[in-house]
N, CA, C and O atoms as a DFTB+ gen file, in Angstrom:
676 C
 N C O
     1  1     -18.746      19.610      57.071
     2  2     -19.816      19.038      57.885
     3  2     -19.324      18.851      59.311
     4  3     -18.190      18.425      59.528
     5  1     -20.157      19.164      60.267
     6  2     -19.780      19.099      61.666
     7  2     -19.692      17.630      62.140
     8  3     -20.210      16.714      61.501
     9  1     -19.047      17.463      63.230
    10  2     -18.888      16.141      63.830
    11  2     -20.251      15.551      64.184
    12  3     -21.175      16.290      64.523
    13  1     -20.381      14.254      64.111
    14  2     -21.645      13.605      64.440
    15  2     -21.914      13.729      65.959
    16  3     -23.063      13.814      66.391
    17  1     -20.866      13.736      66.727
    18  2     -21.040      13.841      68.180
    19  2     -20.919      15.305      68.593
    20  3     -19.893      15.937      68.343
    21  1     -21.931      15.829      69.205
    22  2     -21.903      17.230      69.651
    23  2     -21.092      17.296      70.954
    24  3     -21.450      16.603      71.906
    25  1     -20.022      18.091      71.046
    26  2     -19.229      18.082      72.275
    27  2     -20.027      18.559      73.466
    28  3     -19.700      18.198      74.597
    29  1     -21.069      19.363      73.258
    30  2     -21.841      19.854      74.387
    31  2     -23.008      18.912      74.789
    32  3     -23.746      19.170      75.740
    33  1     -23.135      17.806      74.012
    34  2     -24.270      16.891      74.281
    35  2     -23.927      15.979      75.423
    36  3     -22.757      15.771      75.742
    37  1     -24.943      15.440      76.033
    38  2     -24.775      14.470      77.112
    39  2     -24.361      13.153      76.525
    40  3     -24.474      12.955      75.315
    41  1     -23.896      12.267      77.324
    42  2     -23.504      10.947      76.894
    43  2     -24.696      10.197      76.329
    44  3     -25.765      10.154      76.938
    45  1     -24.504       9.609      75.164
    46  2     -25.562       8.841      74.519
    47  2     -26.422       9.720      73.618
    48  3     -27.257       9.191      72.885
    49  1     -26.254      11.022      73.642
    50  2     -27.029      11.908      72.815
    51  2     -26.193      12.181      71.528
    52  3     -25.057      12.647      71.613
    53  1     -26.772      11.886      70.346
    54  2     -26.071      12.067      69.079
    55  2     -26.703      13.182      68.302
    56  3     -27.925      13.308      68.225
    57  1     -25.848      13.985      67.732
    58  2     -26.331      15.122      66.935
    59  2     -26.771      14.573      65.563
    60  3     -26.106      13.698      65.008
    61  1     -27.842      15.063      65.039
    62  2     -28.363      14.606      63.730
    63  2     -27.444      15.154      62.632
    64  3     -26.830      16.212      62.773
    65  1     -27.376      14.390      61.529
    66  2     -26.638      14.785      60.373
    67  2     -27.221      16.001      59.688
    68  3     -28.435      16.203      59.706
    69  1     -26.374      16.811      59.086
    70  2     -26.832      17.963      58.311
    71  2     -27.470      17.437      57.035
    72  3     -27.227      16.296      56.642
    73  1     -28.243      18.219      56.421
    74  2     -28.958      17.850      55.165
    75  2     -27.896      17.646      54.058
    76  3     -26.953      18.430      53.952
    77  1     -28.051      16.618      53.259
    78  2     -27.125      16.294      52.142
    79  2     -27.575      17.109      50.923
    80  3     -28.767      17.181      50.624
    81  1     -26.631      17.708      50.238
    82  2     -26.940      18.496      49.081
    83  2     -27.157      17.525      47.897
    84  3     -26.209      16.929      47.385
    85  1     -28.418      17.386      47.483
    86  2     -28.742      16.395      46.444
    87  2     -28.142      16.779      45.098
    88  3     -27.789      15.881      44.333
    89  1     -28.007      18.055      44.766
    90  2     -27.361      18.470      43.539
    91  2     -25.905      18.092      43.460
    92  3     -25.440      17.650      42.410
    93  1     -25.151      18.257      44.575
    94  2     -23.759      17.879      44.596
    95  2     -23.616      16.351      44.476
    96  3     -22.744      15.847      43.768
    97  1     -24.468      15.655      45.164
    98  2     -24.461      14.156      45.120
    99  2     -24.697      13.687      43.723
   100  3     -24.038      12.752      43.268
   101  1     -25.627      14.309      43.013
   102  2     -25.968      13.925      41.648
   103  2     -24.768      14.209      40.732
   104  3     -24.416      13.390      39.883
   105  1     -24.142      15.393      40.920
   106  2     -22.988      15.719      40.074
   107  2     -21.808      14.769      40.299
   108  3     -21.145      14.356      39.348
   109  1     -21.559      14.433      41.545
   110  2     -20.456      13.507      41.849
   111  2     -20.788      12.139      41.307
   112  3     -19.888      11.435      40.849
   113  1     -22.029      11.740      41.338
   114  2     -22.443      10.451      40.754
   115  2     -22.256      10.393      39.254
   116  3     -21.783       9.396      38.709
   117  1     -22.641      11.492      38.585
   118  2     -22.501      11.589      37.139
   119  2     -21.012      11.596      36.791
   120  3     -20.616      10.963      35.812
   121  1     -20.178      12.294      37.564
   122  2     -18.753      12.351      37.271
   123  2     -18.132      10.993      37.416
   124  3     -17.297      10.603      36.600
   125  1     -18.517      10.266      38.432
   126  2     -17.945       8.914      38.649
   127  2     -18.455       7.954      37.558
   128  3     -17.701       7.092      37.105
   129  1     -19.687       8.086      37.143
   130  2     -20.206       7.238      36.040
   131  2     -19.474       7.546      34.765
   132  3     -19.077       6.637      34.036
   133  1     -19.286       8.835      34.482
   134  2     -18.565       9.223      33.258
   135  2     -17.136       8.677      33.257
   136  3     -16.658       8.192      32.232
   137  1     -16.444       8.755      34.417
   138  2     -15.106       8.247      34.493
   139  2     -15.056       6.732      34.270
   140  3     -14.151       6.235      33.600
   141  1     -16.013       6.007      34.820
   142  2     -16.082       4.573      34.599
   143  2     -16.343       4.235      33.147
   144  3     -15.727       3.318      32.604
   145  1     -17.252       4.965      32.506
   146  2     -17.488       4.738      31.096
   147  2     -16.305       5.088      30.230
   148  3     -16.046       4.393      29.248
   149  1     -15.574       6.139      30.554
   150  2     -14.399       6.541      29.820
   151  2     -13.317       5.448      29.930
   152  3     -12.664       5.129      28.937
   153  1     -13.130       4.888      31.106
   154  2     -12.147       3.816      31.241
   155  2     -12.590       2.599      30.480
   156  3     -11.755       1.953      29.848
   157  1     -13.828       2.256      30.503
   158  2     -14.333       1.124      29.737
   159  2     -14.195       1.307      28.259
   160  3     -13.884       0.365      27.531
   161  1     -14.433       2.559      27.794
   162  2     -14.259       2.853      26.352
   163  2     -12.810       2.771      25.932
   164  3     -12.508       2.242      24.863
   165  1     -11.908       3.284      26.749
   166  2     -10.509       3.179      26.406
   167  2     -10.059       1.720      26.349
   168  3      -9.305       1.339      25.453
   169  1     -10.513       0.907      27.294
   170  2     -10.122      -0.514      27.287
   171  2     -10.685      -1.162      25.988
   172  3      -9.997      -1.952      25.342
   173  1     -11.881      -0.833      25.636
   174  2     -12.493      -1.437      24.392
   175  2     -11.772      -0.950      23.135
   176  3     -11.577      -1.714      22.190
   177  1     -11.375       0.338      23.129
   178  2     -10.689       0.816      21.890
   179  2      -9.271       0.231      21.763
   180  3      -8.847      -0.154      20.673
   181  1      -8.556       0.171      22.875
   182  2      -7.171      -0.242      22.763
   183  2      -6.958      -1.723      22.984
   184  3      -5.828      -2.196      22.858
   185  1      -7.979      -2.464      23.304
   186  2      -7.835      -3.911      23.412
   187  2      -7.674      -4.504      22.013
   188  3      -8.455      -4.193      21.114
   189  1      -6.736      -5.298      21.838
   190  2      -6.499      -5.901      20.476
   191  2      -6.899      -7.383      20.497
   192  3      -6.791      -8.095      21.495
   193  1      -7.357      -7.775      19.340
   194  2      -7.741      -9.212      19.201
   195  2      -6.384      -9.962      19.210
   196  3      -5.362      -9.440      18.764
   197  1      -6.418     -11.160      19.715
   198  2      -5.176     -11.932      19.729
   199  2      -4.704     -12.218      18.283
   200  3      -5.485     -12.625      17.422
   201  1      -3.473     -12.002      18.068
   202  2      -2.899     -12.267      16.730
   203  2      -2.625     -13.776      16.593
   204  3      -2.423     -14.461      17.595
   205  1      -2.619     -14.269      15.401
   206  2      -2.348     -15.712      15.220
   207  2      -1.001     -16.055      15.888
   208  3      -0.080     -15.240      15.939
   209  1      -0.934     -17.248      16.376
   210  2       0.309     -17.665      17.065
   211  2       1.404     -17.751      16.022
   212  3       1.183     -18.104      14.864
   213  1       2.605     -17.408      16.491
   214  2       3.811     -17.426      15.632
   215  2       4.500     -18.750      15.811
   216  3       4.656     -19.255      16.923
   217  1       4.903     -19.294      14.698
   218  2       5.626     -20.579      14.762
   219  2       6.951     -20.355      15.531
   220  3       7.715     -19.438      15.233
   221  1       7.184     -21.214      16.512
   222  2       8.357     -21.047      17.343
   223  2       9.611     -21.313      16.515
   224  3      10.662     -20.750      16.820
   225  1       9.543     -22.103      15.535
   226  2      10.727     -22.426      14.700
   227  2      11.041     -21.345      13.658
   228  3      12.064     -21.427      12.978
   229  1      10.184     -20.345      13.527
   230  2      10.410     -19.294      12.557
   231  2      11.642     -18.465      12.957
   232  3      11.830     -18.149      14.132
   233  1      12.456     -18.128      11.991
   234  2      13.657     -17.365      12.326
   235  2      13.258     -15.957      12.802
   236  3      12.305     -15.352      12.312
   237  1      14.029     -15.473      13.771
   238  2      13.768     -14.116      14.301
   239  2      14.784     -13.183      13.597
   240  3      15.967     -13.505      13.492
   241  1      14.311     -12.071      13.138
   242  2      15.261     -11.110      12.508
   243  2      16.290     -10.634      13.488
   244  3      15.975     -10.367      14.647
   245  1      17.541     -10.522      13.030
   246  2      18.601     -10.082      13.858
   247  2      18.499      -8.580      14.194
   248  3      19.004      -8.132      15.223
   249  1      17.849      -7.823      13.323
   250  2      17.688      -6.423      13.518
   251  2      16.323      -6.128      14.031
   252  3      15.360      -6.686      13.506
   253  1      16.165      -5.291      15.021
   254  2      14.790      -5.006      15.507
   255  2      13.929      -4.449      14.384
   256  3      14.447      -3.786      13.485
   257  1      12.659      -4.698      14.417
   258  2      11.756      -4.345      13.335
   259  2      11.722      -2.866      13.080
   260  3      11.451      -2.468      11.947
   261  1      11.981      -2.018      14.060
   262  2      11.945      -0.572      13.905
   263  2      13.179      -0.106      13.123
   264  3      13.157       0.983      12.550
   265  1      14.227      -0.885      13.088
   266  2      15.446      -0.450      12.399
   267  2      15.679      -1.273      11.118
   268  3      16.786      -1.277      10.579
   269  1      14.683      -1.936      10.656
   270  2      14.752      -2.776       9.473
   271  2      14.125      -1.993       8.304
   272  3      13.262      -1.137       8.499
   273  1      14.578      -2.309       7.115
   274  2      13.899      -1.806       5.924
   275  2      12.601      -2.483       5.819
   276  3      12.511      -3.676       6.106
   277  1      11.558      -1.777       5.415
   278  2      10.237      -2.408       5.319
   279  2       9.505      -1.919       4.069
   280  3       9.727      -0.816       3.569
   281  1       8.617      -2.801       3.589
   282  2       7.781      -2.502       2.450
   283  2       6.364      -3.012       2.782
   284  3       6.188      -4.154       3.206
   285  1       5.359      -2.137       2.579
   286  2       3.997      -2.579       2.783
   287  2       3.096      -1.861       1.799
   288  3       3.464      -0.837       1.224
   289  1       1.912      -2.418       1.617
   290  2       0.934      -1.923       0.718
   291  2      -0.389      -1.678       1.443
   292  3      -0.933      -2.594       2.061
   293  1      -0.893      -0.493       1.375
   294  2      -2.211      -0.131       1.955
   295  2      -3.229      -0.252       0.843
   296  3      -3.132       0.439      -0.171
   297  1      -4.210      -1.131       1.027
   298  2      -5.137      -1.449      -0.052
   299  2      -6.550      -1.257       0.459
   300  3      -6.899      -1.670       1.565
   301  1      -7.371      -0.604      -0.395
   302  2      -8.765      -0.512      -0.155
   303  2      -9.450      -1.275      -1.282
   304  3      -9.289      -0.960      -2.461
   305  1     -10.213      -2.280      -0.892
   306  2     -10.896      -3.112      -1.867
   307  2     -12.251      -2.525      -2.198
   308  3     -12.883      -1.883      -1.359
   309  1     -12.698      -2.748      -3.426
   310  2     -14.022      -2.298      -3.845
   311  2     -15.115      -3.138      -3.088
   312  3     -14.887      -4.282      -2.695
   313  1     -16.253      -2.529      -2.918
   314  2     -17.313      -3.189      -2.130
   315  2     -17.722      -4.610      -2.603
   316  3     -18.207      -5.432      -1.825
   317  1     -17.498      -4.859      -3.932
   318  2     -17.881      -6.191      -4.435
   319  2     -16.766      -7.228      -4.333
   320  3     -16.975      -8.386      -4.693
   321  1     -15.549      -6.825      -3.836
   322  2     -14.439      -7.746      -3.650
   323  2     -14.633      -8.574      -2.411
   324  3     -15.165      -8.075      -1.419
   325  1     -14.212      -9.847      -2.431
   326  2     -14.408     -10.676      -1.220
   327  2     -13.686     -10.110       0.029
   328  3     -14.147     -10.352       1.145
   329  1     -12.622      -9.399      -0.119
   330  2     -11.878      -8.912       1.050
   331  2     -12.518      -7.587       1.581
   332  3     -12.108      -7.066       2.618
   333  1     -13.483      -7.085       0.877
   334  2     -14.160      -5.858       1.362
   335  2     -14.926      -6.106       2.648
   336  3     -15.098      -5.205       3.469
   337  1     -15.382      -7.336       2.811
   338  2     -16.131      -7.719       4.024
   339  2     -15.181      -7.571       5.241
   340  3     -15.595      -7.081       6.292
   341  1     -13.967      -7.976       5.099
   342  2     -12.972      -7.815       6.167
   343  2     -12.790      -6.359       6.558
   344  3     -12.709      -6.022       7.740
   345  1     -12.726      -5.485       5.525
   346  2     -12.630      -4.068       5.796
   347  2     -13.797      -3.557       6.569
   348  3     -13.628      -2.736       7.471
   349  1     -14.964      -4.008       6.254
   350  2     -16.175      -3.592       6.964
   351  2     -16.101      -4.035       8.409
   352  3     -16.436      -3.268       9.313
   353  1     -15.666      -5.261       8.638
   354  2     -15.521      -5.766      10.034
   355  2     -14.514      -4.896      10.773
   356  3     -14.778      -4.505      11.910
   357  1     -13.411      -4.588      10.196
   358  2     -12.382      -3.748      10.853
   359  2     -12.927      -2.366      11.156
   360  3     -12.661      -1.801      12.217
   361  1     -13.704      -1.816      10.204
   362  2     -14.278      -0.482      10.397
   363  2     -15.264      -0.482      11.580
   364  3     -15.450       0.539      12.243
   365  1     -15.893      -1.648      11.834
   366  2     -16.833      -1.772      12.995
   367  2     -16.145      -2.183      14.249
   368  3     -16.812      -2.463      15.245
   369  1     -14.828      -2.233      14.252
   370  2     -14.089      -2.513      15.460
   371  2     -13.985      -4.032      15.739
   372  3     -13.561      -4.418      16.828
   373  1     -14.347      -4.856      14.821
   374  2     -14.280      -6.326      14.971
   375  2     -12.970      -6.863      14.333
   376  3     -12.989      -7.625      13.366
   377  1     -11.861      -6.434      14.913
   378  2     -10.546      -6.706      14.355
   379  2     -10.181      -8.170      14.333
   380  3      -9.514      -8.611      13.398
   381  1     -10.582      -8.927      15.302
   382  2     -10.261     -10.321      15.296
   383  2     -10.931     -11.058      14.171
   384  3     -10.295     -11.883      13.514
   385  1     -12.184     -10.790      13.927
   386  2     -12.934     -11.381      12.843
   387  2     -12.373     -10.899      11.487
   388  3     -12.263     -11.668      10.532
   389  1     -12.025      -9.608      11.441
   390  2     -11.473      -9.041      10.212
   391  2     -10.139      -9.719       9.891
   392  3      -9.883     -10.087       8.744
   393  1      -9.308      -9.878      10.892
   394  2      -7.998     -10.491      10.706
   395  2      -8.175     -11.887      10.133
   396  3      -7.510     -12.244       9.160
   397  1      -9.075     -12.695      10.731
   398  2      -9.331     -14.061      10.248
   399  2      -9.886     -14.033       8.843
   400  3      -9.519     -14.875       8.024
   401  1     -10.753     -13.096       8.540
   402  2     -11.357     -13.016       7.213
   403  2     -10.277     -12.714       6.115
   404  3     -10.279     -13.279       5.022
   405  1      -9.371     -11.794       6.491
   406  2      -8.327     -11.482       5.504
   407  2      -7.392     -12.640       5.303
   408  3      -7.024     -12.947       4.169
   409  1      -7.004     -13.281       6.358
   410  2      -6.061     -14.441       6.142
   411  2      -6.752     -15.542       5.352
   412  3      -6.121     -16.152       4.489
   413  1      -8.019     -15.816       5.611
   414  2      -8.721     -16.824       4.816
   415  2      -8.840     -16.338       3.338
   416  3      -8.678     -17.119       2.400
   417  1      -9.120     -15.053       3.172
   418  2      -9.236     -14.528       1.845
   419  2      -7.922     -14.535       1.057
   420  3      -7.922     -14.749      -0.155
   421  1      -6.802     -14.299       1.750
   422  2      -5.497     -14.350       1.082
   423  2      -5.161     -15.726       0.599
   424  3      -4.538     -15.898      -0.449
   425  1      -5.590     -16.743       1.389
   426  2      -5.347     -18.126       0.923
   427  2      -6.133     -18.478      -0.303
   428  3      -5.700     -19.301      -1.110
   429  1      -7.287     -17.866      -0.456
   430  2      -8.135     -18.203      -1.662
   431  2      -7.891     -17.256      -2.810
   432  3      -8.542     -17.392      -3.847
   433  1      -7.002     -16.317      -2.684
   434  2      -6.731     -15.331      -3.751
   435  2      -5.281     -15.545      -4.289
   436  3      -4.338     -14.935      -3.784
   437  1      -5.122     -16.397      -5.292
   438  2      -3.754     -16.662      -5.774
   439  2      -2.987     -15.428      -6.318
   440  3      -1.757     -15.386      -6.322
   441  1      -3.767     -14.437      -6.771
   442  2      -3.095     -13.229      -7.281
   443  2      -2.367     -12.394      -6.168
   444  3      -1.534     -11.531      -6.446
   445  1      -2.734     -12.706      -4.915
   446  2      -2.097     -12.023      -3.804
   447  2      -1.080     -12.934      -3.092
   448  3      -0.586     -12.615      -2.011
   449  1      -0.800     -14.022      -3.704
   450  2       0.186     -14.971      -3.141
   451  2       1.579     -14.308      -2.980
   452  3       2.118     -13.774      -3.950
   453  1       2.129     -14.338      -1.828
   454  2       3.386     -13.694      -1.534
   455  2       3.243     -12.454      -0.624
   456  3       4.224     -11.923      -0.104
   457  1       2.010     -12.029      -0.461
   458  2       1.746     -10.950       0.471
   459  2       0.976     -11.470       1.690
   460  3       0.067     -12.291       1.567
   461  1       1.361     -10.975       2.855
   462  2       0.737     -11.399       4.144
   463  2       0.139     -10.186       4.819
   464  3       0.519      -9.045       4.556
   465  1      -0.795     -10.462       5.687
   466  2      -1.442      -9.380       6.450
   467  2      -0.509      -8.823       7.460
   468  3       0.114      -9.551       8.233
   469  1      -0.412      -7.492       7.453
   470  2       0.357      -6.778       8.452
   471  2      -0.593      -6.083       9.449
   472  3      -0.203      -5.781      10.576
   473  1      -1.800      -5.844       9.032
   474  2      -2.773      -5.150       9.931
   475  2      -3.741      -4.317       9.182
   476  3      -3.973      -4.525       7.991
   477  1      -4.322      -3.352       9.883
   478  2      -5.270      -2.409       9.251
   479  2      -4.839      -1.020       9.607
   480  3      -4.269      -0.782      10.672
   481  1      -5.119      -0.086       8.694
   482  2      -4.768       1.317       9.031
   483  2      -5.956       1.986       9.709
   484  3      -6.959       1.337      10.007
   485  1      -5.838       3.267       9.947
   486  2      -6.899       3.987      10.691
   487  2      -8.210       4.047       9.943
   488  3      -9.267       4.213      10.552
   489  1      -8.155       3.911       8.610
   490  2      -9.361       3.878       7.806
   491  2      -9.904       2.499       7.527
   492  3     -10.801       2.359       6.696
   493  1      -9.400       1.473       8.185
   494  2      -9.778       0.082       8.071
   495  2      -9.335      -0.456       6.711
   496  3      -9.847      -1.487       6.273
   497  1      -8.408       0.203       6.038
   498  2      -7.837      -0.399       4.823
   499  2      -6.879      -1.496       5.252
   500  3      -6.314      -1.463       6.345
   501  1      -6.708      -2.472       4.364
   502  2      -5.888      -3.652       4.672
   503  2      -4.454      -3.300       4.349
   504  3      -4.188      -2.729       3.292
   505  1      -3.519      -3.624       5.231
   506  2      -2.116      -3.403       5.066
   507  2      -1.451      -4.758       4.843
   508  3      -1.480      -5.603       5.738
   509  1      -0.848      -4.989       3.668
   510  2      -0.164      -6.231       3.351
   511  2       1.333      -5.937       3.172
   512  3       1.738      -4.848       2.766
   513  1       2.129      -6.958       3.494
   514  2       3.571      -6.848       3.318
   515  2       4.062      -8.158       2.766
   516  3       3.369      -9.172       2.855
   517  1       5.308      -8.153       2.167
   518  2       5.806      -9.403       1.617
   519  2       5.979     -10.427       2.795
   520  3       6.431     -10.089       3.889
   521  1       5.594     -11.672       2.494
   522  2       5.662     -12.691       3.541
   523  2       7.091     -12.995       3.939
   524  3       7.379     -13.195       5.119
   525  1       8.015     -13.033       2.938
   526  2       9.383     -13.388       3.216
   527  2      10.173     -12.119       3.421
   528  3       9.960     -11.139       2.708
   529  1      11.098     -12.114       4.397
   530  2      11.955     -10.923       4.558
   531  2      12.872     -10.821       3.334
   532  3      13.404     -11.818       2.846
   533  1      13.037      -9.584       2.856
   534  2      13.829      -9.341       1.675
   535  2      14.980      -8.401       2.036
   536  3      14.834      -7.562       2.925
   537  1      16.133      -8.532       1.350
   538  2      17.202      -7.586       1.556
   539  2      16.819      -6.213       0.962
   540  3      16.049      -6.141       0.004
   541  1      17.366      -5.125       1.542
   542  2      16.967      -3.817       1.060
   543  2      17.186      -3.629      -0.437
   544  3      16.454      -2.861      -1.060
   545  1      18.172      -4.304      -1.039
   546  2      18.461      -4.116      -2.454
   547  2      17.294      -4.621      -3.314
   548  3      17.116      -4.149      -4.437
   549  1      16.515      -5.552      -2.818
   550  2      15.382      -6.142      -3.582
   551  2      14.055      -5.437      -3.271
   552  3      13.083      -5.630      -4.001
   553  1      13.992      -4.661      -2.252
   554  2      12.689      -4.029      -1.883
   555  2      12.130      -3.143      -2.918
   556  3      10.938      -3.208      -3.217
   557  1      12.986      -2.278      -3.503
   558  2      12.487      -1.335      -4.509
   559  2      11.929      -2.037      -5.747
   560  3      10.902      -1.636      -6.292
   561  1      12.625      -3.094      -6.181
   562  2      12.127      -3.892      -7.285
   563  2      10.810      -4.559      -6.939
   564  3       9.894      -4.579      -7.761
   565  1      10.702      -5.094      -5.760
   566  2       9.488      -5.738      -5.245
   567  2       8.337      -4.684      -5.199
   568  3       7.200      -4.992      -5.554
   569  1       8.632      -3.523      -4.785
   570  2       7.625      -2.442      -4.731
   571  2       7.070      -2.133      -6.099
   572  3       5.858      -2.008      -6.274
   573  1       7.958      -2.009      -7.073
   574  2       7.507      -1.694      -8.434
   575  2       6.654      -2.851      -9.019
   576  3       5.625      -2.610      -9.651
   577  1       7.095      -4.092      -8.799
   578  2       6.355      -5.244      -9.310
   579  2       4.973      -5.323      -8.699
   580  3       3.979      -5.460      -9.413
   581  1       4.906      -5.238      -7.407
   582  2       3.623      -5.411      -6.705
   583  2       2.742      -4.189      -6.951
   584  3       1.523      -4.349      -7.012
   585  1       3.271      -3.004      -7.094
   586  2       2.469      -1.831      -7.391
   587  2       1.804      -1.946      -8.739
   588  3       0.634      -1.592      -8.891
   589  1       2.562      -2.453      -9.756
   590  2       1.966      -2.690     -11.062
   591  2       0.887      -3.727     -11.013
   592  3      -0.168      -3.564     -11.625
   593  1       1.142      -4.821     -10.276
   594  2       0.168      -5.893     -10.182
   595  2      -1.129      -5.388      -9.533
   596  3      -2.227      -5.611     -10.044
   597  1      -0.973      -4.719      -8.420
   598  2      -2.153      -4.253      -7.677
   599  2      -2.949      -3.208      -8.521
   600  3      -4.177      -3.151      -8.443
   601  1      -2.247      -2.411      -9.305
   602  2      -2.927      -1.406     -10.131
   603  2      -3.777      -2.089     -11.232
   604  3      -4.825      -1.583     -11.633
   605  1      -3.299      -3.219     -11.688
   606  2      -3.993      -3.935     -12.750
   607  2      -5.085      -4.891     -12.255
   608  3      -5.831      -5.430     -13.073
   609  1      -5.198      -5.114     -10.957
   610  2      -6.162      -6.064     -10.436
   611  2      -7.553      -5.414     -10.333
   612  3      -7.712      -4.245      -9.980
   613  1      -8.532      -6.240     -10.660
   614  2      -9.907      -5.761     -10.528
   615  2     -10.365      -5.874      -9.069
   616  3      -9.906      -6.752      -8.338
   617  1     -11.223      -5.030      -8.671
   618  2     -11.687      -5.043      -7.264
   619  2     -10.908      -4.229      -6.255
   620  3     -11.228      -4.205      -5.067
   621  1      -9.886      -3.567      -6.746
   622  2      -9.075      -2.735      -5.851
   623  2      -9.399      -1.250      -6.155
   624  3      -9.200      -0.784      -7.277
   625  1      -9.894      -0.526      -5.147
   626  2     -10.225       0.854      -5.313
   627  2      -9.005       1.725      -5.144
   628  3      -8.895       2.777      -5.774
   629  1      -8.076       1.293      -4.287
   630  2      -6.956       2.129      -3.972
   631  2      -5.835       1.250      -3.493
   632  3      -6.079       0.312      -2.734
   633  1      -4.599       1.517      -3.910
   634  2      -3.435       0.745      -3.455
   635  2      -2.239       1.746      -3.376
   636  3      -1.936       2.433      -4.352
   637  1      -1.603       1.809      -2.254
   638  2      -0.458       2.656      -2.077
   639  2       0.684       1.845      -1.448
   640  3       0.469       1.077      -0.510
   641  1       1.863       2.022      -1.964
   642  2       2.996       1.290      -1.420
   643  2       3.801       2.273      -0.542
   644  3       3.876       3.470      -0.819
   645  1       4.379       1.730       0.494
   646  2       5.241       2.487       1.364
   647  2       6.526       1.654       1.562
   648  3       6.479       0.471       1.900
   649  1       7.678       2.324       1.336
   650  2       8.936       1.704       1.385
   651  2       9.830       2.544       2.333
   652  3      10.022       3.738       2.104
   653  1      10.367       1.917       3.386
   654  2      11.257       2.558       4.313
   655  2      12.592       1.828       4.199
   656  3      12.666       0.631       4.479
   657  1      13.636       2.525       3.794
   658  2      14.947       1.907       3.649
   659  2      15.822       2.427       4.745
   660  3      15.904       3.639       4.942
   661  1      16.480       1.555       5.468
   662  2      17.435       1.942       6.507
   663  2      18.831       1.418       6.045
   664  3      18.959       0.402       5.361
   665  1      19.828       2.164       6.458
   666  2      21.195       1.747       6.169
   667  2      21.501       0.610       7.176
   668  3      21.667       0.836       8.374
   669  1      21.565      -0.572       6.647
   670  2      21.682      -1.766       7.515
   671  2      23.078      -2.363       7.526
   672  3      23.235      -3.582       7.461
   673  1      24.084      -1.518       7.606
   674  2      25.480      -2.028       7.640
   675  2      25.787      -2.590       8.990
   676  3      26.898      -3.065       9.223
């Protein structure tokens, strides 16, 4: 686009602007709108609901969690089970409400006593883990016990255990 002031013009005389390309302006507007929506969608997808506060007096593991042996159970509850509502909330992206619903449900389900919420997987299945940290030598036994319990419980459509053992010398 040429300068607004015409070098050959007299003082005080301003050259008129050239015509604006409406198609290019529309395309740039759509691109900017798309970029803003994409950023908003990313923020919404990756924003996490606040987790319950951790008791300050709770002992901190000496080994980082990535280098610790871990055991967890991925569970899909049947639609008629009380915890299925939490799975539906998680599937709809309402993770804070789902988290609260699972924790309340775990308190009212004595058959799940000893397991705590670890989170949700990509399919909105509930992931539970033992509440108390266990030494690696006891994790395999705990996996067998809880796998048998979960298999025998009514209202569970699917339960899978995952055990990761690290050499913790």
